[in-house]
C-alpha positions as CSV (number, residue, x, y, z in Angstrom):
1,M,17.5,-20.2,-14.3
2,L,14.3,-20.1,-16.4
3,H,14.9,-20.1,-20.1
4,G,13.8,-17.1,-22.2
5,D,12.2,-13.9,-21.1
6,S,9.3,-14.3,-18.6
7,S,7.8,-10.8,-19.0
8,L,4.7,-12.1,-20.8
9,M,4.1,-14.8,-18.3
10,F,4.5,-12.3,-15.5
11,L,1.8,-10.1,-17.0
12,L,-0.5,-13.0,-17.7
13,E,-0.1,-14.7,-14.3
14,G,0.3,-11.6,-12.1
15,Y,0.6,-12.4,-8.4
16,M,0.9,-16.2,-9.0
17,F,3.9,-15.9,-11.3
18,G,6.5,-16.2,-8.6
19,H,4.5,-18.4,-6.2
20,R,4.0,-21.1,-8.8
21,R,7.7,-21.3,-9.7
22,F,8.8,-21.3,-6.1
23,E,6.5,-24.2,-5.4
24,R,7.3,-26.0,-8.7
25,F,11.0,-25.9,-8.1
26,D,10.8,-26.2,-4.3
27,T,13.1,-23.2,-3.9
28,E,13.4,-19.8,-2.2
29,A,15.1,-18.2,-5.3
30,F,15.1,-18.5,-9.0
31,R,16.6,-16.5,-11.9
32,T,14.8,-15.4,-15.0
33,R,14.6,-12.5,-17.4
34,L,12.1,-9.7,-17.2
35,M,11.9,-6.9,-19.7
36,G,15.1,-8.2,-21.2
37,R,17.0,-7.9,-17.9
38,S,18.3,-10.7,-15.7
39,A,16.5,-10.8,-12.4
40,T,16.6,-13.0,-9.3
41,L,13.3,-13.5,-7.5
42,L,13.4,-14.3,-3.8
43,R,10.7,-15.2,-1.3
44,G,10.4,-15.7,2.5
45,L,10.8,-13.5,5.5
46,D,14.6,-14.0,5.7
47,A,14.8,-12.9,2.0
48,A,12.7,-9.8,2.7
49,R,14.9,-8.8,5.7
50,F,18.0,-9.4,3.6
51,F,16.6,-7.1,1.0
52,Y,15.3,-4.3,3.2
53,E,18.1,-4.3,5.9
54,G,21.6,-3.0,5.6
55,A,21.3,-0.7,2.6
56,R,22.3,-3.6,0.3
57,F,19.9,-2.5,-2.5
58,T,18.8,0.7,-4.1
59,R,15.5,1.4,-5.8
60,Q,17.1,3.6,-8.4
61,G,16.9,1.9,-11.8
62,A,15.0,-1.1,-10.2
63,M,11.4,-0.2,-11.1
64,P,9.9,0.4,-14.5
65,R,9.6,4.1,-15.1
66,S,5.8,3.6,-15.7
67,V,5.5,2.3,-12.1
68,L,7.9,4.9,-10.7
69,H,6.1,7.8,-12.3
70,S,2.7,6.5,-11.1
71,L,3.8,6.2,-7.6
72,Q,7.1,7.5,-6.1
73,D,8.8,9.7,-8.8
74,E,12.5,10.5,-8.8
75,G,13.9,12.0,-5.7
76,S,11.2,10.7,-3.3
77,V,12.0,9.1,0.0
78,Q,11.7,5.5,-1.3
79,T,14.2,6.1,-4.1
80,R,16.9,7.3,-1.8
81,T,19.4,5.1,0.1
82,G,21.7,5.4,3.1
83,A,21.9,8.7,5.0
84,P,19.8,10.7,2.6
85,H,17.0,8.1,2.9
86,T,17.3,8.1,6.7
87,A,17.1,11.9,6.9
88,R,14.1,12.1,4.6
89,K,12.3,9.2,6.4
90,T,12.9,11.0,9.8
91,I,10.5,13.7,8.6
92,F,7.7,11.1,8.0
93,T,8.3,9.4,11.3
94,R,8.3,12.8,13.1
95,I,4.9,13.6,11.5
96,L,3.4,10.3,12.5
97,D,5.0,9.9,16.0
98,A,3.9,13.3,17.2
99,G,0.3,12.2,17.6
100,G,-0.1,12.1,13.8
101,E,-1.1,8.5,13.7
102,D,-3.9,8.9,16.2
103,A,-5.1,12.1,14.6
104,L,-5.4,10.5,11.2
105,A,-7.3,7.6,12.6
106,H,-9.7,9.9,14.4
107,A,-10.2,12.0,11.3
108,F,-10.9,8.9,9.3
109,A,-13.5,7.7,11.8
110,D,-15.3,11.0,11.8
111,E,-15.3,11.2,8.0
112,W,-16.5,7.6,7.7
113,D,-19.5,8.3,10.0
114,R,-20.3,11.4,8.0
115,A,-20.2,9.5,4.7
116,Q,-22.1,6.4,6.0
117,A,-25.0,8.7,6.8
118,L,-25.2,9.3,3.1
119,W,-24.4,5.8,2.0
120,V,-27.7,4.5,3.4
121,Q,-29.5,6.6,0.8
122,H,-28.1,4.5,-2.1
123,D,-29.5,1.2,-3.3
124,E,-26.1,0.3,-4.6
125,L,-22.7,1.6,-3.5
126,A,-19.2,0.7,-4.8
127,L,-17.4,0.5,-1.5
128,M,-13.8,0.9,-2.6
129,P,-14.2,4.3,-4.4
130,A,-16.5,5.5,-1.6
131,V,-13.8,4.7,0.9
132,E,-11.2,6.3,-1.3
133,Q,-13.1,9.5,-1.0
134,V,-13.4,9.1,2.8
135,L,-9.7,8.6,3.1
136,T,-8.9,11.6,0.9
137,D,-11.2,13.8,3.0
138,A,-9.6,12.5,6.2
139,A,-6.0,12.9,4.9
140,L,-6.6,16.4,3.8
141,R,-8.1,17.3,7.1
142,W,-5.2,15.7,9.0
143,L,-2.6,17.4,6.7
144,G,-4.2,20.8,7.4
145,I,-5.4,21.4,3.8
146,S,-8.8,22.9,3.1
147,E,-10.4,22.2,-0.3
148,P,-13.9,22.5,-1.7
149,P,-15.9,19.3,-2.2
150,R,-15.3,19.3,-6.0
151,R,-11.6,19.4,-5.6
152,R,-11.6,16.8,-2.9
153,R,-13.5,14.5,-5.3
154,E,-10.9,15.2,-8.1
155,L,-8.1,14.4,-5.7
156,A,-9.6,11.1,-4.7
157,R,-10.1,10.1,-8.3
158,E,-6.5,11.2,-9.2
159,A,-4.9,9.3,-6.3
160,A,-7.0,6.2,-7.0
161,A,-5.9,6.3,-10.7
162,M,-2.2,6.5,-9.8
163,I,-2.6,3.4,-7.5
164,D,-4.7,1.4,-10.0
165,G,-2.4,2.2,-12.9
166,A,0.9,1.4,-11.2
167,G,0.7,-2.4,-11.9
168,S,-0.2,-2.1,-15.5
169,F,1.2,-1.1,-18.9
170,G,-1.0,0.7,-21.4
171,P,-4.1,2.9,-21.0
172,R,-4.7,2.2,-17.3
173,N,-1.1,3.3,-16.5
174,W,-1.2,6.2,-18.9
175,R,-4.4,7.5,-17.3
176,G,-2.8,7.3,-13.8
177,R,0.3,9.1,-14.9
178,M,-1.7,11.8,-16.7
179,L,-3.9,12.5,-13.6
180,R,-0.7,12.5,-11.5
181,Q,0.4,15.6,-13.4
182,A,-2.7,17.5,-12.2
183,T,-2.2,16.3,-8.7
184,E,1.5,17.4,-8.7
185,R,0.4,20.9,-9.9
186,W,-2.1,21.0,-7.0
187,A,0.6,19.9,-4.5
188,R,3.1,22.5,-5.7
189,D,0.4,25.2,-5.2
190,V,-0.4,23.9,-1.8
191,V,3.3,24.0,-0.7
192,R,3.8,27.5,-2.1
193,A,0.7,28.8,-0.3
194,Q,1.8,27.1,3.0
195,R,5.1,29.0,2.9
196,T,3.2,32.3,3.1
197,R,1.4,31.3,6.3
198,R,2.2,31.8,9.9
199,S,5.2,30.1,11.3
200,D,3.4,28.6,14.4
201,D,1.4,26.1,12.3
202,S,2.1,22.6,13.5
203,S,0.2,20.6,10.9
204,P,1.9,17.8,9.0
205,L,1.9,20.0,5.9
206,A,3.7,22.8,7.9
207,I,6.3,20.3,9.2
208,L,6.9,19.0,5.7
209,C,7.4,22.5,4.2
210,S,9.6,23.6,7.1
211,E,11.9,20.5,6.6
212,L,12.0,20.5,2.8
213,R,12.8,23.9,1.3
214,D,12.5,22.8,-2.4
215,D,9.0,23.2,-3.6
216,E,9.2,20.2,-6.0
217,V,10.5,17.9,-3.4
218,A,8.0,19.0,-0.8
219,A,5.2,18.5,-3.3
220,T,6.4,15.0,-4.1
221,E,6.5,14.0,-0.5
222,L,3.1,15.6,0.2
223,L,1.7,13.1,-2.4
224,N,3.6,10.4,-0.6
225,L,1.5,11.2,2.5
226,L,-1.8,11.5,0.6
227,R,-1.6,8.7,-1.9
228,P,-0.7,5.8,0.4
229,T,-3.5,6.8,2.7
230,V,-6.0,6.6,-0.1
231,A,-4.5,3.2,-1.1
232,V,-5.7,1.7,2.2
233,A,-9.2,1.6,0.6
234,R,-8.0,-1.5,-1.3
235,F,-7.3,-3.3,1.9
236,I,-10.7,-2.1,3.3
237,A,-12.5,-3.5,0.3
238,F,-10.8,-6.8,0.9
239,A,-11.7,-6.6,4.6
240,A,-15.4,-6.2,3.6
241,L,-15.1,-9.2,1.4
242,A,-13.5,-11.2,4.3
243,L,-16.2,-10.1,6.7
244,H,-18.9,-11.2,4.2
245,Q,-17.2,-14.6,3.7
246,H,-16.4,-15.1,7.4
247,P,-19.5,-14.0,9.4
248,L,-18.1,-15.4,12.6
249,W,-15.2,-12.9,12.4
250,R,-17.6,-10.2,11.6
251,Q,-19.5,-10.9,14.8
252,R,-16.2,-11.1,16.8
253,A,-15.0,-7.8,15.4
254,R,-18.3,-6.2,16.3
255,D,-17.8,-6.8,20.0
256,D,-14.0,-6.8,20.4
257,D,-11.5,-4.2,19.2
258,T,-8.7,-6.8,19.6
259,A,-10.5,-9.1,17.1
260,A,-10.9,-6.1,14.7
261,S,-7.2,-5.5,14.9
262,M,-6.5,-9.2,14.3
263,V,-8.7,-9.2,11.2
264,A,-6.9,-6.1,10.0
265,Q,-3.5,-7.8,10.2
266,E,-4.8,-10.9,8.5
267,V,-6.2,-8.8,5.7
268,R,-2.8,-7.1,5.3
269,R,-1.3,-10.6,5.0
270,A,-3.8,-12.3,2.8
271,A,-5.0,-9.5,0.5
272,P,-3.2,-9.1,-2.8
273,F,-1.6,-5.7,-2.6
274,F,1.7,-4.7,-4.3
275,P,3.1,-8.1,-5.6
276,A,6.8,-7.5,-5.3
277,I,9.6,-5.0,-4.7
278,G,12.8,-4.7,-6.7
279,G,16.2,-3.3,-6.1
280,R,19.7,-3.2,-7.6
281,A,22.6,-4.4,-5.4
282,T,24.8,-1.5,-4.3
283,A,27.8,-3.8,-3.9
284,S,28.7,-7.4,-4.1
285,T,26.7,-9.4,-1.6
286,E,25.4,-12.9,-0.9
287,W,22.3,-14.6,0.4
288,R,22.2,-18.4,1.1
289,G,25.0,-19.1,-1.2
290,I,23.7,-17.0,-4.0
291,R,26.1,-14.2,-5.0
292,F,25.0,-10.9,-6.4
293,G,27.2,-8.4,-8.1
294,A,26.9,-4.6,-7.9
295,G,24.0,-3.6,-10.1
296,D,22.3,-7.0,-10.1
297,W,18.5,-6.8,-10.1
298,V,16.8,-8.6,-7.2
299,I,13.0,-8.9,-6.7
300,V,11.4,-10.0,-3.4
301,D,8.0,-11.5,-4.1
302,L,5.9,-10.0,-1.3
303,F,2.7,-11.9,-2.2
304,A,4.5,-15.3,-2.2
305,T,6.2,-14.4,1.1
306,N,2.9,-13.7,2.8
307,R,1.5,-17.0,1.4
308,H,4.7,-19.0,2.1
309,P,3.4,-22.5,3.1
310,R,6.4,-23.2,5.4
311,E,6.2,-19.8,7.2
312,W,2.5,-19.5,7.6
313,E,0.3,-22.4,8.8
314,N,-2.6,-22.9,6.4
315,A,-1.2,-20.0,4.4
316,W,-4.1,-19.9,2.0
317,E,-6.8,-19.8,4.7
318,F,-8.2,-16.6,6.1
319,D,-7.5,-17.0,9.9
320,P,-7.1,-13.9,12.0
321,S,-6.6,-16.0,15.1
322,R,-3.0,-16.7,13.9
323,F,-2.2,-13.2,15.3
324,T,-2.8,-14.4,18.8
325,H,0.7,-15.8,18.6
326,E,2.2,-14.3,15.4
327,S,3.7,-10.8,15.3
328,P,2.3,-8.5,12.7
329,E,5.9,-7.5,11.8
330,R,6.1,-10.8,10.0
331,V,3.7,-9.5,7.4
332,V,5.7,-8.0,4.5
333,A,3.0,-6.2,2.5
334,Q,4.7,-2.9,3.3
335,G,8.3,-4.1,3.8
336,A,10.4,-5.9,6.4
337,G,12.8,-5.0,9.2
338,P,12.8,-2.1,11.7
339,I,10.8,0.8,10.3
340,A,13.3,3.4,11.5
341,L,16.3,1.7,9.9
342,T,15.0,0.3,6.6
343,H,12.7,1.1,3.6
344,R,9.8,-0.5,5.5
345,C,6.9,1.9,5.1
346,P,6.6,4.3,8.1
347,G,2.9,4.4,7.5
348,E,2.4,0.6,8.2
349,P,1.1,1.1,11.8
350,V,-1.3,3.8,10.5
351,T,-2.5,1.3,7.8
352,G,-3.4,-1.2,10.6
353,D,-5.2,1.5,12.6
354,L,-7.2,2.7,9.6
355,L,-8.1,-0.8,8.7
356,A,-9.2,-1.6,12.3
357,V,-11.4,1.5,12.4
358,A,-13.1,0.5,9.1
359,I,-13.5,-3.1,10.2
360,G,-15.1,-2.0,13.5
361,R,-17.5,0.2,11.6
362,L,-18.3,-2.5,9.0
363,A,-18.8,-5.1,11.7
364,R,-21.2,-2.9,13.6
365,S,-23.2,-1.6,10.6
366,D,-26.1,-3.1,8.7
367,W,-25.0,-3.8,5.2
368,R,-24.9,-6.6,2.7
369,V,-23.0,-7.6,-0.4
370,L,-25.0,-7.3,-3.7
371,P,-24.9,-10.0,-6.3
372,Q,-21.6,-9.9,-8.2
373,N,-18.5,-11.9,-9.1
374,L,-16.6,-12.2,-5.8
375,D,-13.7,-14.2,-7.4
376,V,-10.4,-12.2,-7.0
377,D,-8.6,-11.9,-10.3
378,L,-4.9,-12.5,-9.3
379,S,-3.7,-11.7,-12.9
380,R,-4.8,-8.1,-12.4
381,L,-2.2,-5.8,-10.8
382,P,-3.2,-4.5,-8.4
383,A,-6.1,-6.8,-7.6
384,R,-9.6,-5.6,-6.6
385,A,-12.2,-7.1,-4.3
386,G,-15.5,-7.7,-6.0
387,S,-17.0,-6.3,-9.1
388,D,-16.6,-2.6,-9.7
389,G,-15.0,-1.9,-6.3
390,M,-17.1,-4.2,-4.1
391,L,-20.8,-3.5,-4.5
392,V,-22.8,-3.2,-1.3
393,R,-25.9,-1.8,0.2
394,F,-26.0,-0.1,3.6
395,R,-29.2,0.2,5.7
396,S,-29.8,2.8,8.4
């Protein structure tokens, strides 16, 4: 048990807070206080599976409201447990399994090619916000939503602000929550308009609206399809950084789709994304001799798990070749356990596909990284690749 409240140190250290203490104490678990509450931090694949499997934990009351309101909001699929969660998640898996995964990847590839034809006209391009726009355009097209260019730009900016503000307190978080209100109004209008259309529409939006009769709920879950898609831009920016720093893998990904997929999985493992996931125990339970009472707050450190030195050989090295023998399911950036049975993100396979598309395009394109500070600030939540969103220049 660490003495005192560790909230300030968590904010100062960011991703490294848990990792340093797990290593210092040579442990897979330690207790501390965060925001005045007792919390147990865990790391490792076994800990992640314990957390995600078996409905042992609920998200309700486990995340700061500032984070919840930036991302999921009350009543969304990730805040539900048991049968209600399974029923809601089935809608998402139905949308993705019925050809939706491939359709989104194809839409993204088309939108990327269209955007890159314009990128070559710029002497300097911030890659991450540019890709956020591409992903927004692709997601809207896939969902079956038509919007004019100005509104698409606003939606990309709003979704990006929600993601960027989720890991902070203060102005960055306030901005994300404020912009979310505008996006929620848009989503409600889209849902209501969809309900007046023909019944033979088979778009993801139509499926969502047919399954969820409450406009507010349908609008919330619409955002839970759009926003995580836009969030993949952060992985793509880190992929660009990795290809710049590891030119041999850039060459391999240029000629081999399998190599591009391996790079995608290593980016998911190594890139700092969401640092941790918290839950409250639904009943008394135990892990490796540590007992948790109902309501106890447990946090799994996702970053430390993906960098666990005893679970990943040379954990701090970027090495996509590890996925010639390691399963991508061991990466916990988006959860652990079987997707259909746990809170593991149903969009995880789509994330890998979108990343692989982007990596293939980047590997085969003529671009270079512009002078900037490429050090990744691990105290910033969520972290960013490069200065101002990874400054690059594309050539035709």
